C-alpha positions as CSV (number, residue, x, y, z in Angstrom):
1,M,-11.1,-27.4,58.0
2,S,-9.3,-24.5,56.5
3,S,-5.8,-23.7,57.3
4,A,-5.5,-20.2,56.0
5,N,-2.3,-18.6,56.7
6,T,-3.0,-14.9,56.7
7,S,0.6,-13.7,57.3
8,S,1.9,-15.1,54.0
9,S,-1.1,-13.8,51.9
10,V,-0.8,-10.2,53.0
11,P,1.8,-8.3,51.0
12,E,4.4,-6.2,52.9
13,V,3.6,-2.5,52.9
14,Q,6.5,-0.2,53.0
15,S,6.1,3.3,54.4
16,P,6.1,6.1,51.9
17,P,9.4,8.0,51.5
18,V,10.0,10.9,53.7
19,Q,9.7,14.1,51.8
20,R,12.0,16.9,52.9
21,S,12.1,20.5,52.0
22,A,14.9,22.0,50.0
23,W,16.1,23.9,53.1
24,T,16.3,20.6,55.1
25,W,18.4,19.0,52.3
26,I,20.8,22.0,52.1
27,K,21.3,21.9,55.8
28,T,21.9,18.2,56.0
29,Q,24.0,17.9,52.9
30,L,25.9,21.1,52.5
31,F,26.2,22.5,56.1
32,S,26.3,19.4,58.2
33,S,29.8,20.0,59.6
34,P,32.2,23.0,59.8
35,L,34.3,21.6,57.0
36,N,31.3,21.1,54.7
37,S,30.1,24.6,55.5
38,L,33.6,26.1,54.6
39,L,33.8,24.0,51.5
40,T,30.2,25.1,50.4
41,I,31.0,28.7,51.0
42,L,34.3,28.5,49.1
43,V,32.7,26.9,46.0
44,V,29.8,29.3,45.9
45,W,32.3,32.2,46.2
46,L,34.5,30.7,43.4
47,L,31.5,30.2,41.1
48,L,30.3,33.8,41.8
49,A,33.8,35.1,40.9
50,T,34.4,33.1,37.7
51,V,31.1,32.3,36.1
52,P,30.1,35.9,35.2
53,A,33.4,36.6,33.5
54,L,33.3,33.4,31.6
55,V,29.8,34.1,30.4
56,E,30.9,37.6,29.3
57,W,33.9,36.3,27.5
58,A,32.3,33.2,25.9
59,L,29.0,34.7,24.9
60,I,28.6,38.5,25.3
61,K,31.9,39.6,23.8
62,A,32.3,36.7,21.5
63,N,32.8,37.4,17.8
64,F,31.0,34.8,15.8
65,V,31.4,36.6,12.3
66,A,35.0,37.8,12.2
67,G,36.5,37.7,8.9
68,T,40.1,37.6,10.0
69,A,42.1,36.6,13.1
70,Q,42.9,40.3,13.8
71,E,39.2,41.2,13.9
72,C,38.5,38.3,16.2
73,R,41.4,39.2,18.6
74,A,40.2,42.9,18.6
75,S,36.7,41.9,20.0
76,G,38.2,40.8,23.4
77,G,36.1,37.7,23.5
78,A,36.0,34.2,22.3
79,C,36.4,33.6,18.5
């Protein structure tokens, strides 16, 4: 007599994770409510208003080789 218990010998198989597109993630995470939509738009606007000016000041107009503080200040960027 064999008393094989098949339910304990079969490993549990989990379903694969659901793959979502980037657009689905954006809609569910950033635009799921009117408040989240408003905050998302506000943050994007704030980044678009500040990041270009910061990059220009910190990298483009920066003076990396100024000999004096006066030369550095005259460049209009970071020193």
